[in-house]
mmCIF entry with sequence, helices, sheets and N, C-alpha, C, O atoms, coordinates in Angstrom:
data_MODEL
# 
_entry.id   MODEL 
# 
_entity.id                         1 
_entity.type                       polymer 
_entity.pdbx_number_of_molecules   1 
# 
_entity_poly.entity_id                      1 
_entity_poly.type                           'polypeptide(L)' 
_entity_poly.nstd_linkage                   no 
_entity_poly.nstd_monomer                   no 
_entity_poly.pdbx_seq_one_letter_code       MVADRLAAFGRQVRADITEASDLGDQDTADLFTEVSRAVDQHLWFVEAHLQR 
_entity_poly.pdbx_seq_one_letter_code_can   MVADRLAAFGRQVRADITEASDLGDQDTADLFTEVSRAVDQHLWFVEAHLQR 
_entity_poly.pdbx_strand_id                 A 
# 
loop_
_entity_poly_seq.entity_id 
_entity_poly_seq.num 
_entity_poly_seq.mon_id 
_entity_poly_seq.hetero 
1 1  MET n 
1 2  VAL n 
1 3  ALA n 
1 4  ASP n 
1 5  ARG n 
1 6  LEU n 
1 7  ALA n 
1 8  ALA n 
1 9  PHE n 
1 10 GLY n 
1 11 ARG n 
1 12 GLN n 
1 13 VAL n 
1 14 ARG n 
1 15 ALA n 
1 16 ASP n 
1 17 ILE n 
1 18 THR n 
1 19 GLU n 
1 20 ALA n 
1 21 SER n 
1 22 ASP n 
1 23 LEU n 
1 24 GLY n 
1 25 ASP n 
1 26 GLN n 
1 27 ASP n 
1 28 THR n 
1 29 ALA n 
1 30 ASP n 
1 31 LEU n 
1 32 PHE n 
1 33 THR n 
1 34 GLU n 
1 35 VAL n 
1 36 SER n 
1 37 ARG n 
1 38 ALA n 
1 39 VAL n 
1 40 ASP n 
1 41 GLN n 
1 42 HIS n 
1 43 LEU n 
1 44 TRP n 
1 45 PHE n 
1 46 VAL n 
1 47 GLU n 
1 48 ALA n 
1 49 HIS n 
1 50 LEU n 
1 51 GLN n 
1 52 ARG n 
# 
_struct_asym.id          A 
_struct_asym.entity_id   1 
# 
loop_
_struct_conf.conf_type_id 
_struct_conf.id 
_struct_conf.pdbx_PDB_helix_id 
_struct_conf.beg_label_comp_id 
_struct_conf.beg_label_asym_id 
_struct_conf.beg_label_seq_id 
_struct_conf.pdbx_beg_PDB_ins_code 
_struct_conf.end_label_comp_id 
_struct_conf.end_label_asym_id 
_struct_conf.end_label_seq_id 
_struct_conf.pdbx_end_PDB_ins_code 
_struct_conf.beg_auth_comp_id 
_struct_conf.beg_auth_asym_id 
_struct_conf.beg_auth_seq_id 
_struct_conf.end_auth_comp_id 
_struct_conf.end_auth_asym_id 
_struct_conf.end_auth_seq_id 
_struct_conf.pdbx_PDB_helix_class 
_struct_conf.details 
_struct_conf.pdbx_PDB_helix_length 
HELX_P HELX_P1 AA1 VAL A 2  ? ASP A 22 ? VAL A 2  ASP A 22 1 ? 21 
HELX_P HELX_P2 AA2 GLN A 26 ? LEU A 50 ? GLN A 26 LEU A 50 1 ? 25 
# 
_struct_conf_type.id          HELX_P 
_struct_conf_type.criteria    ? 
_struct_conf_type.reference   ? 
# 
loop_
_atom_site.group_PDB 
_atom_site.id 
_atom_site.type_symbol 
_atom_site.label_atom_id 
_atom_site.label_alt_id 
_atom_site.label_comp_id 
_atom_site.label_asym_id 
_atom_site.label_entity_id 
_atom_site.label_seq_id 
_atom_site.pdbx_PDB_ins_code 
_atom_site.Cartn_x 
_atom_site.Cartn_y 
_atom_site.Cartn_z 
_atom_site.occupancy 
_atom_site.B_iso_or_equiv 
_atom_site.pdbx_formal_charge 
_atom_site.auth_seq_id 
_atom_site.auth_comp_id 
_atom_site.auth_asym_id 
_atom_site.auth_atom_id 
_atom_site.pdbx_PDB_model_num 
ATOM 1   N N  . MET A 1 1  ? -11.871 11.854  1.785   1.00 0.00 ? 1  MET A N  1 
ATOM 2   C CA . MET A 1 1  ? -11.296 11.602  3.057   1.00 0.00 ? 1  MET A CA 1 
ATOM 3   C C  . MET A 1 1  ? -9.939  10.933  2.910   1.00 0.00 ? 1  MET A C  1 
ATOM 4   O O  . MET A 1 1  ? -9.733  10.067  2.059   1.00 0.00 ? 1  MET A O  1 
ATOM 5   N N  . VAL A 1 2  ? -9.045  11.353  3.747   1.00 0.00 ? 2  VAL A N  1 
ATOM 6   C CA . VAL A 1 2  ? -7.617  10.863  3.664   1.00 0.00 ? 2  VAL A CA 1 
ATOM 7   C C  . VAL A 1 2  ? -7.561  9.346   3.779   1.00 0.00 ? 2  VAL A C  1 
ATOM 8   O O  . VAL A 1 2  ? -6.831  8.707   3.021   1.00 0.00 ? 2  VAL A O  1 
ATOM 9   N N  . ALA A 1 3  ? -8.317  8.744   4.714   1.00 0.00 ? 3  ALA A N  1 
ATOM 10  C CA . ALA A 1 3  ? -8.274  7.312   4.909   1.00 0.00 ? 3  ALA A CA 1 
ATOM 11  C C  . ALA A 1 3  ? -8.738  6.603   3.629   1.00 0.00 ? 3  ALA A C  1 
ATOM 12  O O  . ALA A 1 3  ? -8.170  5.572   3.269   1.00 0.00 ? 3  ALA A O  1 
ATOM 13  N N  . ASP A 1 4  ? -9.725  7.113   2.953   1.00 0.00 ? 4  ASP A N  1 
ATOM 14  C CA . ASP A 1 4  ? -10.206 6.474   1.724   1.00 0.00 ? 4  ASP A CA 1 
ATOM 15  C C  . ASP A 1 4  ? -9.150  6.508   0.625   1.00 0.00 ? 4  ASP A C  1 
ATOM 16  O O  . ASP A 1 4  ? -8.972  5.551   -0.128  1.00 0.00 ? 4  ASP A O  1 
ATOM 17  N N  . ARG A 1 5  ? -8.456  7.642   0.561   1.00 0.00 ? 5  ARG A N  1 
ATOM 18  C CA . ARG A 1 5  ? -7.412  7.786   -0.474  1.00 0.00 ? 5  ARG A CA 1 
ATOM 19  C C  . ARG A 1 5  ? -6.263  6.898   -0.172  1.00 0.00 ? 5  ARG A C  1 
ATOM 20  O O  . ARG A 1 5  ? -5.724  6.270   -1.083  1.00 0.00 ? 5  ARG A O  1 
ATOM 21  N N  . LEU A 1 6  ? -5.853  6.809   1.068   1.00 0.00 ? 6  LEU A N  1 
ATOM 22  C CA . LEU A 1 6  ? -4.772  5.877   1.465   1.00 0.00 ? 6  LEU A CA 1 
ATOM 23  C C  . LEU A 1 6  ? -5.112  4.412   1.174   1.00 0.00 ? 6  LEU A C  1 
ATOM 24  O O  . LEU A 1 6  ? -4.290  3.637   0.685   1.00 0.00 ? 6  LEU A O  1 
ATOM 25  N N  . ALA A 1 7  ? -6.343  4.076   1.494   1.00 0.00 ? 7  ALA A N  1 
ATOM 26  C CA . ALA A 1 7  ? -6.792  2.701   1.229   1.00 0.00 ? 7  ALA A CA 1 
ATOM 27  C C  . ALA A 1 7  ? -6.762  2.412   -0.271  1.00 0.00 ? 7  ALA A C  1 
ATOM 28  O O  . ALA A 1 7  ? -6.295  1.358   -0.702  1.00 0.00 ? 7  ALA A O  1 
ATOM 29  N N  . ALA A 1 8  ? -7.260  3.348   -1.047  1.00 0.00 ? 8  ALA A N  1 
ATOM 30  C CA . ALA A 1 8  ? -7.234  3.109   -2.528  1.00 0.00 ? 8  ALA A CA 1 
ATOM 31  C C  . ALA A 1 8  ? -5.802  3.017   -3.070  1.00 0.00 ? 8  ALA A C  1 
ATOM 32  O O  . ALA A 1 8  ? -5.498  2.177   -3.917  1.00 0.00 ? 8  ALA A O  1 
ATOM 33  N N  . PHE A 1 9  ? -4.949  3.880   -2.573  1.00 0.00 ? 9  PHE A N  1 
ATOM 34  C CA . PHE A 1 9  ? -3.555  3.785   -2.986  1.00 0.00 ? 9  PHE A CA 1 
ATOM 35  C C  . PHE A 1 9  ? -2.942  2.477   -2.569  1.00 0.00 ? 9  PHE A C  1 
ATOM 36  O O  . PHE A 1 9  ? -2.220  1.859   -3.350  1.00 0.00 ? 9  PHE A O  1 
ATOM 37  N N  . GLY A 1 10 ? -3.209  2.039   -1.360  1.00 0.00 ? 10 GLY A N  1 
ATOM 38  C CA . GLY A 1 10 ? -2.698  0.750   -0.913  1.00 0.00 ? 10 GLY A CA 1 
ATOM 39  C C  . GLY A 1 10 ? -3.172  -0.435  -1.765  1.00 0.00 ? 10 GLY A C  1 
ATOM 40  O O  . GLY A 1 10 ? -2.410  -1.364  -2.034  1.00 0.00 ? 10 GLY A O  1 
ATOM 41  N N  . ARG A 1 11 ? -4.421  -0.385  -2.176  1.00 0.00 ? 11 ARG A N  1 
ATOM 42  C CA . ARG A 1 11 ? -4.976  -1.447  -3.089  1.00 0.00 ? 11 ARG A CA 1 
ATOM 43  C C  . ARG A 1 11 ? -4.196  -1.430  -4.398  1.00 0.00 ? 11 ARG A C  1 
ATOM 44  O O  . ARG A 1 11 ? -3.819  -2.475  -4.928  1.00 0.00 ? 11 ARG A O  1 
ATOM 45  N N  . GLN A 1 12 ? -3.964  -0.231  -4.904  1.00 0.00 ? 12 GLN A N  1 
ATOM 46  C CA . GLN A 1 12 ? -3.239  -0.111  -6.207  1.00 0.00 ? 12 GLN A CA 1 
ATOM 47  C C  . GLN A 1 12 ? -1.793  -0.628  -6.093  1.00 0.00 ? 12 GLN A C  1 
ATOM 48  O O  . GLN A 1 12 ? -1.283  -1.318  -6.977  1.00 0.00 ? 12 GLN A O  1 
ATOM 49  N N  . VAL A 1 13 ? -1.157  -0.266  -4.969  1.00 0.00 ? 13 VAL A N  1 
ATOM 50  C CA . VAL A 1 13 ? 0.232   -0.725  -4.789  1.00 0.00 ? 13 VAL A CA 1 
ATOM 51  C C  . VAL A 1 13 ? 0.272   -2.252  -4.684  1.00 0.00 ? 13 VAL A C  1 
ATOM 52  O O  . VAL A 1 13 ? 1.172   -2.886  -5.235  1.00 0.00 ? 13 VAL A O  1 
ATOM 53  N N  . ARG A 1 14 ? -0.691  -2.840  -3.985  1.00 0.00 ? 14 ARG A N  1 
ATOM 54  C CA . ARG A 1 14 ? -0.709  -4.322  -3.875  1.00 0.00 ? 14 ARG A CA 1 
ATOM 55  C C  . ARG A 1 14 ? -0.984  -4.965  -5.263  1.00 0.00 ? 14 ARG A C  1 
ATOM 56  O O  . ARG A 1 14 ? -0.460  -6.042  -5.545  1.00 0.00 ? 14 ARG A O  1 
ATOM 57  N N  . ALA A 1 15 ? -1.770  -4.341  -6.098  1.00 0.00 ? 15 ALA A N  1 
ATOM 58  C CA . ALA A 1 15 ? -1.982  -4.806  -7.474  1.00 0.00 ? 15 ALA A CA 1 
ATOM 59  C C  . ALA A 1 15 ? -0.659  -4.693  -8.256  1.00 0.00 ? 15 ALA A C  1 
ATOM 60  O O  . ALA A 1 15 ? -0.349  -5.552  -9.082  1.00 0.00 ? 15 ALA A O  1 
ATOM 61  N N  . ASP A 1 16 ? 0.106   -3.644  -7.995  1.00 0.00 ? 16 ASP A N  1 
ATOM 62  C CA . ASP A 1 16 ? 1.374   -3.421  -8.670  1.00 0.00 ? 16 ASP A CA 1 
ATOM 63  C C  . ASP A 1 16 ? 2.390   -4.467  -8.260  1.00 0.00 ? 16 ASP A C  1 
ATOM 64  O O  . ASP A 1 16 ? 3.235   -4.875  -9.058  1.00 0.00 ? 16 ASP A O  1 
ATOM 65  N N  . ILE A 1 17 ? 2.301   -4.908  -6.981  1.00 0.00 ? 17 ILE A N  1 
ATOM 66  C CA . ILE A 1 17 ? 3.209   -5.993  -6.499  1.00 0.00 ? 17 ILE A CA 1 
ATOM 67  C C  . ILE A 1 17 ? 2.951   -7.237  -7.322  1.00 0.00 ? 17 ILE A C  1 
ATOM 68  O O  . ILE A 1 17 ? 3.880   -7.876  -7.814  1.00 0.00 ? 17 ILE A O  1 
ATOM 69  N N  . THR A 1 18 ? 1.668   -7.578  -7.468  1.00 0.00 ? 18 THR A N  1 
ATOM 70  C CA . THR A 1 18 ? 1.292   -8.770  -8.188  1.00 0.00 ? 18 THR A CA 1 
ATOM 71  C C  . THR A 1 18 ? 1.779   -8.675  -9.652  1.00 0.00 ? 18 THR A C  1 
ATOM 72  O O  . THR A 1 18 ? 2.328   -9.630  -10.201 1.00 0.00 ? 18 THR A O  1 
ATOM 73  N N  . GLU A 1 19 ? 1.562   -7.499  -10.263 1.00 0.00 ? 19 GLU A N  1 
ATOM 74  C CA . GLU A 1 19 ? 1.933   -7.306  -11.678 1.00 0.00 ? 19 GLU A CA 1 
ATOM 75  C C  . GLU A 1 19 ? 3.485   -7.477  -11.825 1.00 0.00 ? 19 GLU A C  1 
ATOM 76  O O  . GLU A 1 19 ? 3.964   -8.189  -12.708 1.00 0.00 ? 19 GLU A O  1 
ATOM 77  N N  . ALA A 1 20 ? 4.218   -6.812  -10.949 1.00 0.00 ? 20 ALA A N  1 
ATOM 78  C CA . ALA A 1 20 ? 5.663   -6.901  -11.021 1.00 0.00 ? 20 ALA A CA 1 
ATOM 79  C C  . ALA A 1 20 ? 6.134   -8.338  -10.862 1.00 0.00 ? 20 ALA A C  1 
ATOM 80  O O  . ALA A 1 20 ? 7.014   -8.797  -11.590 1.00 0.00 ? 20 ALA A O  1 
ATOM 81  N N  . SER A 1 21 ? 5.551   -9.031  -9.922  1.00 0.00 ? 21 SER A N  1 
ATOM 82  C CA . SER A 1 21 ? 5.884   -10.460 -9.670  1.00 0.00 ? 21 SER A CA 1 
ATOM 83  C C  . SER A 1 21 ? 5.592   -11.296 -10.909 1.00 0.00 ? 21 SER A C  1 
ATOM 84  O O  . SER A 1 21 ? 6.394   -12.133 -11.322 1.00 0.00 ? 21 SER A O  1 
ATOM 85  N N  . ASP A 1 22 ? 4.436   -11.048 -11.483 1.00 0.00 ? 22 ASP A N  1 
ATOM 86  C CA . ASP A 1 22 ? 4.011   -11.825 -12.697 1.00 0.00 ? 22 ASP A CA 1 
ATOM 87  C C  . ASP A 1 22 ? 4.998   -11.602 -13.856 1.00 0.00 ? 22 ASP A C  1 
ATOM 88  O O  . ASP A 1 22 ? 5.249   -12.484 -14.676 1.00 0.00 ? 22 ASP A O  1 
ATOM 89  N N  . LEU A 1 23 ? 5.536   -10.389 -13.876 1.00 0.00 ? 23 LEU A N  1 
ATOM 90  C CA . LEU A 1 23 ? 6.497   -10.043 -14.968 1.00 0.00 ? 23 LEU A CA 1 
ATOM 91  C C  . LEU A 1 23 ? 7.937   -10.482 -14.637 1.00 0.00 ? 23 LEU A C  1 
ATOM 92  O O  . LEU A 1 23 ? 8.856   -10.299 -15.435 1.00 0.00 ? 23 LEU A O  1 
ATOM 93  N N  . GLY A 1 24 ? 8.102   -11.062 -13.443 1.00 0.00 ? 24 GLY A N  1 
ATOM 94  C CA . GLY A 1 24 ? 9.395   -11.604 -13.034 1.00 0.00 ? 24 GLY A CA 1 
ATOM 95  C C  . GLY A 1 24 ? 10.354  -10.527 -12.500 1.00 0.00 ? 24 GLY A C  1 
ATOM 96  O O  . GLY A 1 24 ? 11.555  -10.776 -12.399 1.00 0.00 ? 24 GLY A O  1 
ATOM 97  N N  . ASP A 1 25 ? 9.858   -9.376  -12.170 1.00 0.00 ? 25 ASP A N  1 
ATOM 98  C CA . ASP A 1 25 ? 10.652  -8.243  -11.686 1.00 0.00 ? 25 ASP A CA 1 
ATOM 99  C C  . ASP A 1 25 ? 10.544  -8.210  -10.113 1.00 0.00 ? 25 ASP A C  1 
ATOM 100 O O  . ASP A 1 25 ? 9.816   -7.399  -9.541  1.00 0.00 ? 25 ASP A O  1 
ATOM 101 N N  . GLN A 1 26 ? 11.290  -9.112  -9.471  1.00 0.00 ? 26 GLN A N  1 
ATOM 102 C CA . GLN A 1 26 ? 11.231  -9.190  -8.029  1.00 0.00 ? 26 GLN A CA 1 
ATOM 103 C C  . GLN A 1 26 ? 11.741  -7.918  -7.337  1.00 0.00 ? 26 GLN A C  1 
ATOM 104 O O  . GLN A 1 26 ? 11.209  -7.533  -6.295  1.00 0.00 ? 26 GLN A O  1 
ATOM 105 N N  . ASP A 1 27 ? 12.757  -7.264  -7.899  1.00 0.00 ? 27 ASP A N  1 
ATOM 106 C CA . ASP A 1 27 ? 13.244  -6.070  -7.276  1.00 0.00 ? 27 ASP A CA 1 
ATOM 107 C C  . ASP A 1 27 ? 12.170  -4.977  -7.168  1.00 0.00 ? 27 ASP A C  1 
ATOM 108 O O  . ASP A 1 27 ? 12.032  -4.324  -6.134  1.00 0.00 ? 27 ASP A O  1 
ATOM 109 N N  . THR A 1 28 ? 11.423  -4.795  -8.247  1.00 0.00 ? 28 THR A N  1 
ATOM 110 C CA . THR A 1 28 ? 10.313  -3.820  -8.206  1.00 0.00 ? 28 THR A CA 1 
ATOM 111 C C  . THR A 1 28 ? 9.234   -4.270  -7.322  1.00 0.00 ? 28 THR A C  1 
ATOM 112 O O  . THR A 1 28 ? 8.638   -3.438  -6.639  1.00 0.00 ? 28 THR A O  1 
ATOM 113 N N  . ALA A 1 29 ? 8.914   -5.578  -7.273  1.00 0.00 ? 29 ALA A N  1 
ATOM 114 C CA . ALA A 1 29 ? 7.905   -6.109  -6.370  1.00 0.00 ? 29 ALA A CA 1 
ATOM 115 C C  . ALA A 1 29 ? 8.320   -5.815  -4.921  1.00 0.00 ? 29 ALA A C  1 
ATOM 116 O O  . ALA A 1 29 ? 7.480   -5.442  -4.102  1.00 0.00 ? 29 ALA A O  1 
ATOM 117 N N  . ASP A 1 30 ? 9.607   -5.980  -4.605  1.00 0.00 ? 30 ASP A N  1 
ATOM 118 C CA . ASP A 1 30 ? 10.067  -5.742  -3.255  1.00 0.00 ? 30 ASP A CA 1 
ATOM 119 C C  . ASP A 1 30 ? 9.930   -4.235  -2.887  1.00 0.00 ? 30 ASP A C  1 
ATOM 120 O O  . ASP A 1 30 ? 9.581   -3.897  -1.756  1.00 0.00 ? 30 ASP A O  1 
ATOM 121 N N  . LEU A 1 31 ? 10.203  -3.370  -3.838  1.00 0.00 ? 31 LEU A N  1 
ATOM 122 C CA . LEU A 1 31 ? 10.076  -1.921  -3.579  1.00 0.00 ? 31 LEU A CA 1 
ATOM 123 C C  . LEU A 1 31 ? 8.591   -1.605  -3.333  1.00 0.00 ? 31 LEU A C  1 
ATOM 124 O O  . LEU A 1 31 ? 8.266   -0.870  -2.400  1.00 0.00 ? 31 LEU A O  1 
ATOM 125 N N  . PHE A 1 32 ? 7.702   -2.146  -4.150  1.00 0.00 ? 32 PHE A N  1 
ATOM 126 C CA . PHE A 1 32 ? 6.295   -1.931  -3.936  1.00 0.00 ? 32 PHE A CA 1 
ATOM 127 C C  . PHE A 1 32 ? 5.798   -2.465  -2.591  1.00 0.00 ? 32 PHE A C  1 
ATOM 128 O O  . PHE A 1 32 ? 4.911   -1.898  -1.954  1.00 0.00 ? 32 PHE A O  1 
ATOM 129 N N  . THR A 1 33 ? 6.433   -3.622  -2.174  1.00 0.00 ? 33 THR A N  1 
ATOM 130 C CA . THR A 1 33 ? 6.102   -4.195  -0.861  1.00 0.00 ? 33 THR A CA 1 
ATOM 131 C C  . THR A 1 33 ? 6.437   -3.230  0.263   1.00 0.00 ? 33 THR A C  1 
ATOM 132 O O  . THR A 1 33 ? 5.656   -3.061  1.200   1.00 0.00 ? 33 THR A O  1 
ATOM 133 N N  . GLU A 1 34 ? 7.573   -2.613  0.171   1.00 0.00 ? 34 GLU A N  1 
ATOM 134 C CA . GLU A 1 34 ? 7.973   -1.620  1.197   1.00 0.00 ? 34 GLU A CA 1 
ATOM 135 C C  . GLU A 1 34 ? 7.036   -0.432  1.200   1.00 0.00 ? 34 GLU A C  1 
ATOM 136 O O  . GLU A 1 34 ? 6.665   0.053   2.269   1.00 0.00 ? 34 GLU A O  1 
ATOM 137 N N  . VAL A 1 35 ? 6.646   0.047   0.041   1.00 0.00 ? 35 VAL A N  1 
ATOM 138 C CA . VAL A 1 35 ? 5.681   1.145   -0.044  1.00 0.00 ? 35 VAL A CA 1 
ATOM 139 C C  . VAL A 1 35 ? 4.315   0.711   0.561   1.00 0.00 ? 35 VAL A C  1 
ATOM 140 O O  . VAL A 1 35 ? 3.680   1.476   1.287   1.00 0.00 ? 35 VAL A O  1 
ATOM 141 N N  . SER A 1 36 ? 3.898   -0.482  0.258   1.00 0.00 ? 36 SER A N  1 
ATOM 142 C CA . SER A 1 36 ? 2.648   -1.009  0.779   1.00 0.00 ? 36 SER A CA 1 
ATOM 143 C C  . SER A 1 36 ? 2.638   -1.038  2.292   1.00 0.00 ? 36 SER A C  1 
ATOM 144 O O  . SER A 1 36 ? 1.656   -0.666  2.934   1.00 0.00 ? 36 SER A O  1 
ATOM 145 N N  . ARG A 1 37 ? 3.770   -1.495  2.856   1.00 0.00 ? 37 ARG A N  1 
ATOM 146 C CA . ARG A 1 37 ? 3.870   -1.535  4.337   1.00 0.00 ? 37 ARG A CA 1 
ATOM 147 C C  . ARG A 1 37 ? 3.734   -0.159  4.929   1.00 0.00 ? 37 ARG A C  1 
ATOM 148 O O  . ARG A 1 37 ? 3.024   0.023   5.918   1.00 0.00 ? 37 ARG A O  1 
ATOM 149 N N  . ALA A 1 38 ? 4.415   0.836   4.334   1.00 0.00 ? 38 ALA A N  1 
ATOM 150 C CA . ALA A 1 38 ? 4.371   2.185   4.838   1.00 0.00 ? 38 ALA A CA 1 
ATOM 151 C C  . ALA A 1 38 ? 2.935   2.748   4.715   1.00 0.00 ? 38 ALA A C  1 
ATOM 152 O O  . ALA A 1 38 ? 2.433   3.367   5.653   1.00 0.00 ? 38 ALA A O  1 
ATOM 153 N N  . VAL A 1 39 ? 2.299   2.538   3.592   1.00 0.00 ? 39 VAL A N  1 
ATOM 154 C CA . VAL A 1 39 ? 0.939   3.032   3.385   1.00 0.00 ? 39 VAL A CA 1 
ATOM 155 C C  . VAL A 1 39 ? 0.013   2.385   4.432   1.00 0.00 ? 39 VAL A C  1 
ATOM 156 O O  . VAL A 1 39 ? -0.787  3.075   5.064   1.00 0.00 ? 39 VAL A O  1 
ATOM 157 N N  . ASP A 1 40 ? 0.123   1.101   4.606   1.00 0.00 ? 40 ASP A N  1 
ATOM 158 C CA . ASP A 1 40 ? -0.720  0.436   5.606   1.00 0.00 ? 40 ASP A CA 1 
ATOM 159 C C  . ASP A 1 40 ? -0.505  1.018   7.004   1.00 0.00 ? 40 ASP A C  1 
ATOM 160 O O  . ASP A 1 40 ? -1.467  1.191   7.752   1.00 0.00 ? 40 ASP A O  1 
ATOM 161 N N  . GLN A 1 41 ? 0.674   1.303   7.345   1.00 0.00 ? 41 GLN A N  1 
ATOM 162 C CA . GLN A 1 41 ? 0.975   1.855   8.668   1.00 0.00 ? 41 GLN A CA 1 
ATOM 163 C C  . GLN A 1 41 ? 0.367   3.272   8.764   1.00 0.00 ? 41 GLN A C  1 
ATOM 164 O O  . GLN A 1 41 ? -0.211  3.613   9.796   1.00 0.00 ? 41 GLN A O  1 
ATOM 165 N N  . HIS A 1 42 ? 0.484   4.093   7.721   1.00 0.00 ? 42 HIS A N  1 
ATOM 166 C CA . HIS A 1 42 ? -0.083  5.415   7.734   1.00 0.00 ? 42 HIS A CA 1 
ATOM 167 C C  . HIS A 1 42 ? -1.597  5.311   7.826   1.00 0.00 ? 42 HIS A C  1 
ATOM 168 O O  . HIS A 1 42 ? -2.227  6.052   8.581   1.00 0.00 ? 42 HIS A O  1 
ATOM 169 N N  . LEU A 1 43 ? -2.179  4.405   7.071   1.00 0.00 ? 43 LEU A N  1 
ATOM 170 C CA . LEU A 1 43 ? -3.650  4.212   7.120   1.00 0.00 ? 43 LEU A CA 1 
ATOM 171 C C  . LEU A 1 43 ? -4.064  3.824   8.519   1.00 0.00 ? 43 LEU A C  1 
ATOM 172 O O  . LEU A 1 43 ? -5.076  4.328   9.004   1.00 0.00 ? 43 LEU A O  1 
ATOM 173 N N  . TRP A 1 44 ? -3.343  2.963   9.187   1.00 0.00 ? 44 TRP A N  1 
ATOM 174 C CA . TRP A 1 44 ? -3.685  2.542   10.552  1.00 0.00 ? 44 TRP A CA 1 
ATOM 175 C C  . TRP A 1 44 ? -3.670  3.756   11.460  1.00 0.00 ? 44 TRP A C  1 
ATOM 176 O O  . TRP A 1 44 ? -4.583  3.937   12.266  1.00 0.00 ? 44 TRP A O  1 
ATOM 177 N N  . PHE A 1 45 ? -2.643  4.594   11.342  1.00 0.00 ? 45 PHE A N  1 
ATOM 178 C CA . PHE A 1 45 ? -2.546  5.775   12.177  1.00 0.00 ? 45 PHE A CA 1 
ATOM 179 C C  . PHE A 1 45 ? -3.736  6.725   11.914  1.00 0.00 ? 45 PHE A C  1 
ATOM 180 O O  . PHE A 1 45 ? -4.326  7.261   12.851  1.00 0.00 ? 45 PHE A O  1 
ATOM 181 N N  . VAL A 1 46 ? -4.066  6.917   10.663  1.00 0.00 ? 46 VAL A N  1 
ATOM 182 C CA . VAL A 1 46 ? -5.177  7.844   10.346  1.00 0.00 ? 46 VAL A CA 1 
ATOM 183 C C  . VAL A 1 46 ? -6.498  7.269   10.887  1.00 0.00 ? 46 VAL A C  1 
ATOM 184 O O  . VAL A 1 46 ? -7.276  7.997   11.504  1.00 0.00 ? 46 VAL A O  1 
ATOM 185 N N  . GLU A 1 47 ? -6.752  5.988   10.664  1.00 0.00 ? 47 GLU A N  1 
ATOM 186 C CA . GLU A 1 47 ? -7.976  5.390   11.130  1.00 0.00 ? 47 GLU A CA 1 
ATOM 187 C C  . GLU A 1 47 ? -8.070  5.409   12.685  1.00 0.00 ? 47 GLU A C  1 
ATOM 188 O O  . GLU A 1 47 ? -9.140  5.635   13.249  1.00 0.00 ? 47 GLU A O  1 
ATOM 189 N N  . ALA A 1 48 ? -6.940  5.170   13.341  1.00 0.00 ? 48 ALA A N  1 
ATOM 190 C CA . ALA A 1 48 ? -6.922  5.217   14.829  1.00 0.00 ? 48 ALA A CA 1 
ATOM 191 C C  . ALA A 1 48 ? -7.259  6.671   15.291  1.00 0.00 ? 48 ALA A C  1 
ATOM 192 O O  . ALA A 1 48 ? -8.014  6.869   16.242  1.00 0.00 ? 48 ALA A O  1 
ATOM 193 N N  . HIS A 1 49 ? -6.685  7.659   14.599  1.00 0.00 ? 49 HIS A N  1 
ATOM 194 C CA . HIS A 1 49 ? -6.959  9.025   14.944  1.00 0.00 ? 49 HIS A CA 1 
ATOM 195 C C  . HIS A 1 49 ? -8.446  9.346   14.771  1.00 0.00 ? 49 HIS A C  1 
ATOM 196 O O  . HIS A 1 49 ? -9.024  10.050  15.598  1.00 0.00 ? 49 HIS A O  1 
ATOM 197 N N  . LEU A 1 50 ? -9.061  8.845   13.722  1.00 0.00 ? 50 LEU A N  1 
ATOM 198 C CA . LEU A 1 50 ? -10.464 9.142   13.411  1.00 0.00 ? 50 LEU A CA 1 
ATOM 199 C C  . LEU A 1 50 ? -11.407 8.498   14.430  1.00 0.00 ? 50 LEU A C  1 
ATOM 200 O O  . LEU A 1 50 ? -12.510 9.003   14.637  1.00 0.00 ? 50 LEU A O  1 
ATOM 201 N N  . GLN A 1 51 ? -11.007 7.406   15.067  1.00 0.00 ? 51 GLN A N  1 
ATOM 202 C CA . GLN A 1 51 ? -11.846 6.684   15.981  1.00 0.00 ? 51 GLN A CA 1 
ATOM 203 C C  . GLN A 1 51 ? -11.879 7.336   17.359  1.00 0.00 ? 51 GLN A C  1 
ATOM 204 O O  . GLN A 1 51 ? -12.681 6.943   18.207  1.00 0.00 ? 51 GLN A O  1 
ATOM 205 N N  . ARG A 1 52 ? -11.043 8.298   17.588  1.00 0.00 ? 52 ARG A N  1 
ATOM 206 C CA . ARG A 1 52 ? -11.043 8.956   18.921  1.00 0.00 ? 52 ARG A CA 1 
ATOM 207 C C  . ARG A 1 52 ? -12.311 9.584   19.254  1.00 0.00 ? 52 ARG A C  1 
ATOM 208 O O  . ARG A 1 52 ? -12.448 10.165  20.330  1.00 0.00 ? 52 ARG A O  1 
# 
């Protein structure tokens, strides 16, 4: 299901944010944060559509 895949991808991106931060790479962490926000928004849209 698309929502499950988006959720899994979002979890991985959030883990990548933590890893980049732990490595001191704030630029990459910021990029991952933007990706995470977009994924969360897409997931919200998909879940809202499925609830109809």
